[in-house]
PAGU-46947 format. One record per residue (C-alpha): residue in one letter; x, y, z. Coordinates in steps of 0.1 Angstrom, whole numbers, padded with zeros to 4 digits, always signed. Layout:
BEGIN
aXYZ...
This chain:
BEGIN
m+2300-0632+0682n+2322-0608+0662k+2306-0572+0653f+2291-0582+0618t+2268-0613+0635l+2239-0591+0650p+2235-0564+0613l+2239-0594+0594l+2208-0611+0611f+2186-0577+0613l+2194-0576+0578a+2179-0610+0574s+2152-0610+0587i+2139-0579+0575l+2142-0595+0544l+2125-0628+0554i+2096-0600+0566s+2095-0585+0532c+2097-0615+0515s+2068-0622+0531s+2031-0627+0512i+2004-0626+0536e+1994-0597+0553i+1972-0591+0584f+1944-0572+0588k+1924-0560+0622e+1891-0543+0614n+1853-0551+0630t+1866-0543+0669e+1830-0535+0694i+1851-0543+0725p+1885-0540+0733a+1899-0583+0748a+1902-0576+0787r+1903-0609+0804p+1918-0644+0794y+1905-0666+0776n+1900-0702+0783s+1876-0721+0765f+1863-0712+0726v+1839-0728+0701i+1842-0728+0663i+1806-0723+0648n+1816-0733+0613q+1823-0763+0629e+1791-0769+0651v+1765-0759+0625n+1784-0772+0596m+1785-0741+0578r+1817-0741+0556g+1843-0713+0551f+1864-0727+0520s+1848-0739+0482a+1866-0768+0490q+1857-0795+0516y+1892-0810+0526i+1905-0772+0531d+1879-0761+0550e+1881-0791+0575k+1923-0782+0579v+1909-0749+0590q+1888-0764+0617e+1919-0787+0625k+1945-0757+0630l+1919-0733+0644r+1917-0761+0669d+1951-0772+0678y+1967-0741+0680l+1943-0726+0705e+1944-0756+0725s+1987-0754+0725q+1978-0717+0738g+1960-0735+0767m+1923-0729+0758i+1900-0761+0757y+1871-0767+0727d+1841-0765+0752k+1809-0757+0729m+1784-0756+0759e+1794-0726+0778p+1829-0712+0759d+1845-0679+0771l+1857-0671+0729v+1835-0680+0701i+1848-0682+0662r+1836-0680+0633y+1854-0681+0597t+1844-0674+0560s+1868-0670+0528n+1870-0650+0500e+1887-0668+0466d+1884-0643+0434q+1899-0655+0406r+1924-0624+0391e+1945-0627+0359r+1973-0602+0351e+2000-0598+0328v+2037-0605+0327n+2061-0596+0311n+2085-0626+0299y+2116-0599+0292n+2119-0565+0297n+2136-0549+0267p+2114-0562+0229y+2143-0550+0211p+2178-0557+0212y+2207-0529+0215w+2221-0530+0184g+2185-0513+0170y+2155-0513+0164r+2149-0551+0145v+2148-0540+0113w+2153-0579+0102d+2153-0604+0125p+2140-0640+0118f+2125-0640+0154m+2102-0609+0155y+2073-0626+0136n+2077-0658+0161p+2043-0666+0162y+2047-0684+0205m+2058-0648+0214n+2025-0626+0212n+2028-0588+0222y+2071-0590+0225g+2073-0617+0256r+2039-0609+0274r+2012-0635+0289t+1990-0634+0318d+1989-0653+0348n+1957-0661+0366y+1960-0662+0400e+1934-0668+0436l+1934-0636+0456l+1920-0655+0488q+1912-0632+0520v+1905-0658+0557i+1886-0641+0575v+1882-0654+0614d+1859-0633+0635f+1868-0639+0672i+1839-0628+0697d+1828-0622+0738p+1794-0645+0735e+1786-0630+0770k+1788-0600+0753d+1776-0609+0718k+1799-0581+0703f+1830-0586+0683l+1865-0584+0697m+1881-0580+0664t+1880-0593+0630l+1914-0607+0613t+1916-0614+0574g+1942-0621+0561v+1951-0612+0523t+1972-0634+0496e+1981-0649+0462v+1973-0686+0451s+1987-0691+0424s+1983-0730+0417p+1959-0758+0436k+1989-0774+0446t+1992-0747+0467k+1965-0730+0477e+1959-0755+0507k+1992-0749+0524k+1990-0711+0516v+1953-0712+0536l+1964-0728+0566k+2000-0703+0570t+1974-0676+0568t+1954-0692+0596e+1987-0691+0618k+1992-0661+0605i+1961-0644+0618l+1960-0671+0653e+1996-0661+0662r+1982-0615+0656f+1954-0625+0675s+1972-0640+0703s+1996-0612+0702e+1969-0591+0708v+1952-0602+0738n+1988-0610+0751t+1996-0572+0751i+1966-0564+0767q+1965-0585+0795
């Protein structure tokens, strides 16, 4: 390894972290996660409660939760679980104004005579409105023995098209589960 490898890896990791478009927030902690959790149940699955507007995304989230926790050594136990999981979402349609380019005037003047100045396809000097969805994935981790929240983790991201929504939801769910695992592992 040369002397530039480590700084370049550090810089690359900072760039990747800064480009992440998913934010995770910890809220609603009533009791600390003080014991190892060996079994879990997903309430949404047991009572047939949807957390997302699209049923296929809801099923994918249940599958992601179950697969991840089982890969961590936990088992699904709907009768006497150590951990109860409940999830929901906020799917909020929004729009924002975006500039197509920075300077509406060329360097040679203020467009005194320009045949493209009154182009009907360039309303408001290159501004357009983009629609997007502000998506929140909210997962509650509950201790059934004490009937209190261990924590609520909320993942917030933006979805620009329906094609990318499923991918963003699953990535957000994965980041929430990673955060939960790191919180539980630091306590034990």
